[in-house]
C-alpha positions as CSV (number, residue, x, y, z in Angstrom):
1,X,11.2,11.9,0.7
2,X,8.2,11.7,3.0
3,X,9.5,12.4,6.6
4,X,7.6,11.6,9.9
5,X,8.6,12.5,13.4
6,X,6.2,11.4,16.1
7,X,6.6,12.5,19.9
8,X,4.4,10.7,21.9
9,X,3.7,13.1,25.1
10,X,3.2,10.5,28.1
11,X,1.6,13.1,30.5
12,X,-1.2,13.8,28.1
13,X,-1.2,11.1,25.5
14,X,-1.1,13.5,22.5
15,X,0.7,12.5,19.8
16,X,2.9,15.4,17.8
17,X,4.1,15.2,14.1
18,X,6.9,17.6,14.3
19,X,8.2,16.9,10.8
20,X,6.7,20.1,9.4
21,X,8.7,22.5,12.0
22,X,12.0,20.2,12.2
23,X,14.7,21.8,10.5
24,X,17.4,19.2,10.7
25,X,17.8,15.4,11.7
26,X,20.9,13.6,12.6
27,X,20.5,9.7,13.3
28,X,23.7,8.0,14.2
29,X,24.5,4.5,15.2
30,X,27.7,2.6,16.4
31,X,28.8,-1.0,16.0
32,X,30.0,-1.2,19.7
33,X,29.8,0.7,22.9
34,X,26.9,3.3,22.3
35,X,23.0,3.6,21.8
36,X,21.3,4.7,18.6
37,X,21.2,8.4,18.9
38,X,18.4,10.9,17.3
39,X,19.2,14.8,17.2
40,X,16.8,17.3,15.7
41,X,16.2,20.8,15.7
42,X,12.7,22.5,15.6
43,X,11.1,25.8,15.9
44,X,8.3,25.4,18.6
45,X,4.9,25.9,17.3
46,X,1.4,25.9,18.4
47,X,0.6,23.6,21.5
48,X,3.2,21.2,20.9
49,X,4.9,20.3,24.3
50,X,7.0,17.6,25.1
51,X,9.6,16.7,27.7
52,X,12.5,14.2,29.0
53,X,11.4,10.3,28.7
54,X,8.5,11.1,26.0
55,X,8.8,8.7,23.0
56,X,10.1,9.4,19.8
57,X,9.6,7.6,16.4
58,X,11.5,8.8,13.4
59,X,10.4,7.2,9.8
60,X,11.2,8.0,6.3
61,X,9.0,6.7,3.6
62,X,7.3,4.6,5.8
63,X,10.4,2.9,7.0
64,X,10.9,3.2,10.7
65,X,14.5,4.1,11.4
66,X,14.3,5.1,15.2
67,X,12.5,4.5,18.2
68,X,13.5,5.9,21.4
69,X,13.1,8.6,24.3
70,X,14.0,12.2,24.8
71,X,16.8,12.5,27.0
72,X,18.1,16.0,26.6
73,X,16.5,19.5,25.2
74,X,17.7,22.9,25.0
75,X,16.1,26.1,23.9
76,X,17.4,29.6,23.0
77,X,15.9,33.1,23.0
78,X,14.5,32.6,19.3
79,X,12.5,29.4,20.3
80,X,14.9,27.2,18.5
81,X,14.9,23.9,20.4
82,X,17.6,21.1,20.0
83,X,16.6,17.7,21.4
84,X,18.6,14.3,21.7
85,X,17.0,10.9,22.1
86,X,18.7,7.8,22.6
87,X,17.1,3.9,22.0
88,X,17.1,1.3,24.9
89,X,20.6,0.7,24.7
90,X,21.1,4.1,26.4
91,X,19.5,2.4,29.6
92,X,22.6,-0.3,29.7
93,X,24.7,2.3,30.6
94,X,24.1,1.4,34.5
95,X,26.6,-0.4,36.2
96,X,26.5,-3.9,37.5
97,X,28.0,-6.8,38.6
98,X,27.8,-10.4,37.1
99,X,29.7,-13.6,37.2
100,X,29.0,-15.7,34.0
101,X,30.0,-19.2,33.2
102,X,29.9,-21.3,30.3
103,X,27.3,-18.7,28.5
104,X,27.4,-17.7,24.9
105,X,27.2,-13.6,24.3
106,X,23.5,-14.1,23.5
107,X,22.6,-15.6,26.7
108,X,24.7,-12.8,28.5
109,X,22.6,-10.4,26.7
110,X,19.5,-12.2,27.4
111,X,20.1,-12.3,31.0
112,X,20.9,-8.7,31.2
113,X,17.8,-7.7,29.4
114,X,15.6,-9.5,31.5
115,X,17.3,-7.9,34.5
116,X,16.6,-4.7,32.9
117,X,13.2,-5.4,31.9
118,X,14.1,-4.6,28.3
119,X,12.2,-6.6,25.5
120,X,14.4,-8.8,23.0
121,X,14.1,-9.2,19.1
122,X,16.3,-11.5,17.1
123,X,18.9,-13.2,19.3
124,X,21.4,-15.4,16.8
125,X,23.2,-18.1,18.7
126,X,27.1,-17.5,18.3
127,X,27.8,-21.0,19.1
128,X,30.5,-20.2,21.3
129,X,30.5,-20.4,25.1
130,X,32.6,-18.4,26.9
131,X,34.2,-20.1,29.9
132,X,34.0,-17.5,32.3
133,X,33.2,-13.8,32.0
134,X,33.6,-11.9,35.6
135,X,32.3,-8.2,35.9
136,X,32.3,-6.0,38.5
137,X,30.9,-2.7,38.7
138,X,30.8,-2.4,35.1
139,X,28.5,-0.7,32.6
140,X,26.3,-3.6,31.1
141,X,27.1,-2.2,27.7
142,X,30.8,-2.7,28.4
143,X,29.9,-6.5,29.5
144,X,28.0,-7.2,26.2
145,X,30.9,-5.9,24.4
146,X,33.2,-7.6,26.3
147,X,31.4,-10.8,25.7
148,X,31.3,-10.0,21.8
149,X,35.2,-9.2,21.9
150,X,35.5,-12.8,23.2
151,X,33.2,-14.3,20.7
152,X,35.2,-12.5,18.0
153,X,38.6,-13.8,18.9
154,X,37.5,-17.1,19.3
155,X,35.5,-17.7,16.2
156,X,36.8,-14.8,14.0
157,X,33.2,-13.7,13.5
158,X,31.7,-10.1,14.2
159,X,28.3,-10.2,16.0
160,X,26.6,-6.9,16.3
161,X,24.6,-5.6,19.1
162,X,22.0,-3.2,18.6
163,X,18.2,-2.2,19.1
164,X,15.1,-2.1,16.9
165,X,11.5,-0.9,17.8
166,X,10.9,-4.7,18.6
167,X,13.7,-5.0,20.7
168,X,17.4,-5.6,21.4
169,X,19.0,-7.8,18.8
170,X,22.3,-9.8,18.0
171,X,23.0,-10.8,14.8
172,X,25.9,-11.9,12.7
173,X,27.5,-9.1,10.7
174,X,27.5,-11.7,7.5
175,X,23.8,-12.1,7.9
176,X,23.3,-8.2,8.0
177,X,24.8,-7.8,4.3
178,X,23.1,-4.7,2.1
179,X,22.5,-4.9,-1.6
180,X,23.9,-1.3,-1.9
181,X,26.9,-0.4,-3.9
182,X,29.2,2.6,-2.7
183,X,32.0,3.7,-4.7
184,X,33.6,7.0,-6.5
185,X,31.0,6.4,-9.4
186,X,28.2,5.4,-7.2
187,X,27.1,7.9,-4.5
188,X,30.4,8.7,-2.9
189,X,31.1,12.3,-2.7
190,X,34.3,12.0,-0.6
191,X,36.5,9.6,1.2
192,X,39.3,9.5,3.3
193,X,41.8,6.4,3.7
194,X,43.8,5.7,6.5
195,X,46.5,2.9,7.3
196,X,48.0,2.9,11.0
197,X,49.6,0.6,13.6
198,X,48.6,3.1,16.3
199,X,45.2,2.4,17.9
200,X,44.4,-1.3,17.6
201,X,47.5,-3.2,16.3
202,X,49.6,-5.5,18.6
203,X,52.2,-8.0,17.8
204,X,52.7,-9.3,21.8
205,X,49.8,-10.4,23.6
206,X,50.7,-10.7,27.4
207,X,48.0,-12.2,29.4
208,X,48.5,-12.6,33.5
209,X,46.5,-14.7,35.6
210,X,46.5,-13.9,39.3
211,X,47.7,-16.9,41.5
212,X,46.7,-17.0,45.0
213,X,49.2,-19.4,46.0
214,X,52.2,-18.0,45.0
215,X,50.8,-14.4,45.2
216,X,52.1,-13.2,41.9
217,X,50.7,-13.5,38.4
218,X,50.9,-16.5,36.0
219,X,52.2,-15.0,32.6
220,X,51.3,-15.9,29.1
221,X,52.6,-14.5,26.1
222,X,52.1,-14.7,22.1
223,X,54.3,-12.7,20.2
224,X,55.4,-12.2,16.5
225,X,59.0,-11.4,16.5
226,X,59.0,-10.6,12.6
227,X,56.4,-7.8,13.2
228,X,58.1,-6.8,16.3
229,X,61.4,-6.0,14.1
230,X,59.1,-4.1,11.7
231,X,57.1,-2.0,13.9
232,X,58.9,-2.1,17.4
233,X,57.3,-3.8,20.4
234,X,53.4,-3.1,20.5
235,X,52.4,-5.0,23.5
236,X,48.7,-5.7,24.9
237,X,48.6,-6.6,28.6
238,X,45.3,-8.0,30.1
239,X,44.6,-9.9,33.1
240,X,42.2,-12.7,32.8
241,X,39.9,-14.8,35.1
242,X,41.3,-17.3,37.6
243,X,38.8,-19.8,36.6
244,X,40.3,-20.3,32.8
245,X,42.9,-23.1,32.6
246,X,46.4,-22.9,31.3
247,X,45.2,-24.2,27.7
248,X,42.2,-21.6,27.5
249,X,44.6,-18.9,28.5
250,X,47.0,-19.8,25.9
251,X,44.3,-20.4,23.1
252,X,43.0,-16.8,24.2
253,X,46.5,-15.4,24.0
254,X,47.1,-16.6,20.4
255,X,43.6,-15.8,19.1
256,X,44.1,-12.2,20.5
257,X,47.4,-12.0,18.5
258,X,45.8,-13.4,15.4
259,X,43.3,-10.6,15.5
260,X,45.3,-7.6,16.4
261,X,48.9,-8.6,14.8
262,X,48.0,-6.6,11.7
263,X,48.3,-2.8,10.3
264,X,44.4,-1.3,10.5
265,X,42.8,-0.2,7.4
266,X,40.0,2.3,7.9
267,X,37.9,4.2,5.3
268,X,35.4,7.3,5.9
269,X,33.1,8.2,3.4
270,X,30.8,11.2,2.6
271,X,27.9,10.1,0.5
272,X,24.3,10.5,-0.6
273,X,21.9,9.3,1.9
274,X,20.7,5.6,1.4
275,X,17.9,5.1,3.8
276,X,18.3,2.0,6.4
277,X,22.1,1.6,6.4
278,X,23.2,1.3,9.9
279,X,26.4,0.6,11.8
280,X,27.1,-3.6,11.7
281,X,26.0,-3.9,8.4
282,X,28.5,-5.0,5.6
283,X,28.1,-2.8,2.4
284,X,30.0,-3.5,-0.9
285,X,32.5,-0.8,-1.7
286,X,34.4,-0.1,-5.0
287,X,37.1,2.5,-5.2
288,X,39.9,2.3,-7.6
289,X,43.6,3.4,-6.6
290,X,42.6,3.5,-2.9
291,X,46.3,4.2,-1.6
292,X,47.6,0.6,-1.6
293,X,44.7,-1.4,-3.0
294,X,42.0,-1.1,-5.3
295,X,39.1,-1.6,-3.2
296,X,36.2,-3.8,-4.6
297,X,34.8,-6.2,-1.6
298,X,32.4,-6.0,1.4
299,X,33.5,-3.8,4.4
300,X,31.9,-3.4,7.6
301,X,30.2,-0.1,8.7
302,X,31.5,0.8,11.9
303,X,29.7,4.0,12.5
304,X,26.8,5.3,10.4
305,X,25.5,9.0,10.8
306,X,22.6,10.2,8.4
307,X,21.7,13.9,8.1
308,X,18.4,14.9,6.8
309,X,18.1,18.9,6.2
310,X,16.2,21.1,3.4
311,X,14.7,17.7,1.7
312,X,18.3,16.3,1.1
313,X,19.8,13.1,2.8
314,X,23.5,12.7,3.2
315,X,25.3,10.4,5.2
316,X,28.9,9.9,6.8
317,X,30.3,6.1,7.3
318,X,33.4,5.0,9.0
319,X,34.0,1.4,7.3
320,X,36.4,-1.0,9.3
321,X,38.4,-3.8,8.7
322,X,39.0,-3.8,4.9
């Protein structure tokens, strides 16, 4: 493999190709909640100089995998430097307040990006207009994730928010299908399969809407008594906007129950690396005798971490919703 790790030193305009002195590179993407992260370790040599805010581009075999900025660096007594970089999504950790009415998740993302002067790439139309989304003093990443969650519950379609060198993108996971096959006889070296009802499983959804006239909250609930009998009461409690009508709240409660009222299956893989795989993509996985199932289907990459070290490329994948 041919690696390039180019740092642009803004102060001088110098471009440094650090690949010859880099010992290890880790590239991580997550489907929700976090910016793309590039970490690398190098031994300082020659006149190479860089500081926080300088631009970094990491490429493998001519394919650009990361474009971002240096945020932290540390150096030990032996001259070994550890560097952490993030892509544009890092700038959306800033808090803000917005009132959105009748906008799609893409339109919400577009408005926020324009306010923060961040360029946009491909923004797919989700086709679902969120009746209202009131966000006060909240991180912009969380606002966008809230919009995507509302879209998921009401359309049953997963949309992925991520950054590329061209700009911020929003795409349906079903339109990001990889042609890679992973399995116990193809690239995978180890795996962990887990089922649980602990983290994201609910068989009762209670939505409460503030009522200014009564000073109390109006309660809307959707339940599955059968699964309550099996698992005990697992309740999700949320407060909803005042602007929603009864029909909208009832529909939201039922959609939320449909999504969360299940046993969650997750699969973590260790594998030989595949250049370009990122969180949000769909990848085909085939593993026989995987606990209670023989897995042979497309699954969603929730987190992808690639490691490049000593001319080897490995990856760890967390796969979601089997």
